[in-house]
C-alpha positions as CSV (number, residue, x, y, z in Angstrom):
1,M,74.5,87.3,90.6
2,P,76.0,84.6,88.4
3,A,79.6,83.5,89.2
4,G,81.0,85.0,86.0
5,E,79.5,88.4,86.7
6,E,80.7,88.3,90.3
7,V,84.3,87.6,89.1
8,L,84.1,90.5,86.6
9,Y,82.7,92.8,89.3
10,D,85.5,91.9,91.7
11,L,88.1,92.5,88.9
12,Y,86.7,95.9,88.0
13,R,86.4,96.9,91.7
14,N,90.0,95.9,92.4
15,S,91.2,97.7,89.3
16,A,89.4,100.9,90.4
17,V,90.9,100.7,93.9
18,K,94.4,100.1,92.5
19,S,94.0,103.0,90.2
20,V,93.1,105.3,93.0
21,E,96.0,104.0,95.1
22,L,98.4,104.7,92.3
23,S,97.0,108.2,91.7
24,L,97.4,109.1,95.4
25,E,100.9,107.7,95.5
26,T,101.9,109.7,92.4
27,A,100.2,112.9,93.7
28,G,102.0,112.6,97.0
29,K,105.4,112.2,95.3
30,L,104.8,115.2,93.1
31,L,103.5,117.4,96.0
32,R,106.5,116.5,98.1
33,K,108.8,117.4,95.2
34,A,107.0,120.7,94.7
35,L,107.1,121.5,98.5
36,K,110.9,121.1,98.5
37,L,111.0,124.2,96.3
38,F,109.3,126.2,99.0
39,G,112.1,125.7,101.4
40,G,112.8,123.4,104.3
41,S,115.0,120.4,104.3
42,P,114.2,117.4,102.2
43,R,114.0,115.4,105.4
44,E,111.2,117.7,106.7
45,V,109.3,117.3,103.5
46,D,109.6,113.6,103.2
47,A,108.8,112.8,106.8
48,P,105.1,113.8,107.1
49,V,102.2,111.6,106.4
50,F,100.1,112.2,103.3
51,N,97.5,114.4,105.2
52,D,100.3,116.7,106.3
53,V,101.6,116.9,102.8
54,L,98.2,118.0,101.6
55,R,97.9,120.5,104.4
56,R,101.3,122.0,103.5
57,A,100.5,122.1,99.8
58,G,97.3,124.0,100.6
59,Q,99.3,126.5,102.7
60,H,101.5,127.2,99.7
61,S,98.6,127.4,97.3
62,L,99.6,124.4,95.4
63,L,96.1,123.1,95.6
64,D,92.8,124.7,94.8
65,A,89.2,123.7,95.0
66,A,88.8,123.2,91.2
67,G,85.3,122.3,90.3
68,S,83.8,123.6,93.6
69,P,81.0,126.1,93.4
70,G,81.7,129.7,94.0
C-alpha cells in the first residue's frame, strides 16, 4: 500500500474508533440519566461500570433488540 493511502487508512480507522467511543460514552450518560428515574440514589446509578448500566437498562426495558429477527 502506498504511503499516502496508508495515512488515509489510519486516519479513517482512527476516526471510526473515536466515533464509536463517543457514541458509547453518550449512550452511557443517557442510560444513567434514564435509570435515575427508576429509583435508587444517583450514587448507585453512577457507580457501576458500563456493562452493569446496560444490564440495569435491560431490566427496566430501556433497551430492546431492535433489528433482531423474531
